[in-house]
C-alpha positions as CSV (number, residue, x, y, z in Angstrom):
1,M,-14.6,107.0,-10.4
2,E,-12.5,104.8,-8.1
3,D,-13.6,101.2,-7.3
4,Q,-15.3,100.8,-4.0
5,P,-14.7,97.7,-1.9
6,I,-17.5,95.1,-1.9
7,T,-19.0,94.3,1.5
8,P,-20.0,90.7,2.0
9,H,-23.8,90.4,2.4
10,A,-23.6,87.0,4.1
11,V,-21.1,84.6,5.6
12,P,-18.8,82.9,3.1
13,V,-19.9,79.5,1.9
14,F,-18.3,76.7,-0.1
15,D,-19.8,76.3,-3.6
16,A,-20.2,73.0,-5.6
17,N,-16.6,73.4,-6.9
18,G,-15.2,73.7,-3.4
19,N,-14.5,77.4,-3.7
20,L,-15.0,79.7,-0.8
21,T,-17.5,82.3,-2.0
22,Y,-19.7,85.1,-0.7
23,V,-22.5,87.3,-2.0
24,G,-21.5,91.0,-2.0
25,D,-23.8,93.9,-1.1
26,D,-24.1,94.4,-4.8
27,G,-25.8,91.0,-5.2
28,R,-22.9,89.4,-7.1
29,R,-21.2,86.3,-6.0
30,Y,-17.4,86.6,-5.3
31,V,-14.9,83.7,-5.2
32,V,-12.4,84.1,-2.4
33,G,-10.4,81.0,-3.3
34,P,-10.4,77.3,-3.6
35,L,-11.1,75.1,-0.6
36,P,-7.9,73.8,1.0
37,A,-7.4,70.1,1.0
38,L,-9.7,69.1,3.9
39,E,-11.7,66.1,4.8
40,Q,-15.5,66.5,4.9
41,A,-15.5,66.6,8.7
42,N,-13.0,69.4,8.7
43,V,-15.0,71.3,6.2
44,D,-18.0,71.1,8.5
45,Q,-15.9,72.3,11.4
46,V,-14.6,75.3,9.4
47,M,-18.2,76.2,8.3
48,Q,-19.4,76.0,11.9
49,R,-16.6,78.3,13.0
50,L,-17.3,80.7,10.2
51,L,-21.0,80.8,11.1
52,A,-20.2,81.2,14.8
53,G,-18.0,84.2,14.0
54,Q,-20.5,85.9,11.7
55,S,-21.7,88.5,14.3
56,L,-18.2,89.4,15.3
57,F,-17.3,89.7,11.6
58,A,-20.2,92.1,11.2
59,E,-19.0,94.1,14.1
60,L,-15.5,94.3,12.6
61,E,-17.0,95.4,9.3
62,S,-19.0,98.2,11.1
63,L,-15.9,99.4,13.0
64,A,-13.8,99.4,9.8
65,S,-16.5,101.4,8.0
66,Q,-16.6,103.9,10.8
67,W,-12.9,104.2,10.7
68,L,-12.9,104.8,7.0
69,E,-15.6,107.4,7.3
70,Q,-13.6,109.2,10.0
71,V,-10.2,109.3,8.2
72,C,-11.2,109.7,4.6
73,G,-11.1,113.2,3.2
74,P,-9.5,115.5,0.5
75,D,-6.0,114.3,1.4
76,L,-6.8,110.6,1.9
77,S,-9.0,108.8,-0.6
78,R,-11.2,105.9,0.5
79,A,-9.0,103.5,-1.6
80,A,-5.8,104.7,0.1
81,A,-7.4,104.5,3.5
82,L,-8.6,101.0,2.9
83,A,-5.2,99.9,1.7
84,L,-3.7,101.4,4.8
85,L,-6.3,99.7,7.0
86,L,-5.8,96.3,5.4
87,S,-2.0,96.4,5.4
88,S,-2.0,97.6,9.0
89,L,-4.3,94.7,10.0
90,D,-2.2,92.3,8.0
91,R,1.0,93.4,9.9
92,A,-0.8,93.5,13.3
93,L,-2.3,90.0,12.9
94,D,0.9,88.4,11.5
95,P,2.1,85.9,14.1
96,G,5.6,86.3,12.8
97,E,5.8,90.0,13.6
98,T,7.8,90.7,16.7
99,D,7.7,94.5,16.9
100,H,4.0,94.9,17.8
101,Q,3.1,97.8,20.0
102,G,0.7,97.0,22.8
């Protein structure tokens, strides 16, 4: 059985150790990474922006799930489709890329 991606259940938060974490839809807590070196005021601003973007993130999640459902099939596994989606988004959102279509 292939591993399925874990969907965040809530917006990421910083834990007591300064790690960015989220609770997955499986109920487990996941560590995204350590908090970058920021002053407390900057941490508060980052958290406010994350909270403000929560509904848009949920919409992105929904669209990504719909896309996966539409393209997955016998010739394209969910894991391969997810890898394709993430690498495509990474390239599309990379400010250093100059060959974007659009």
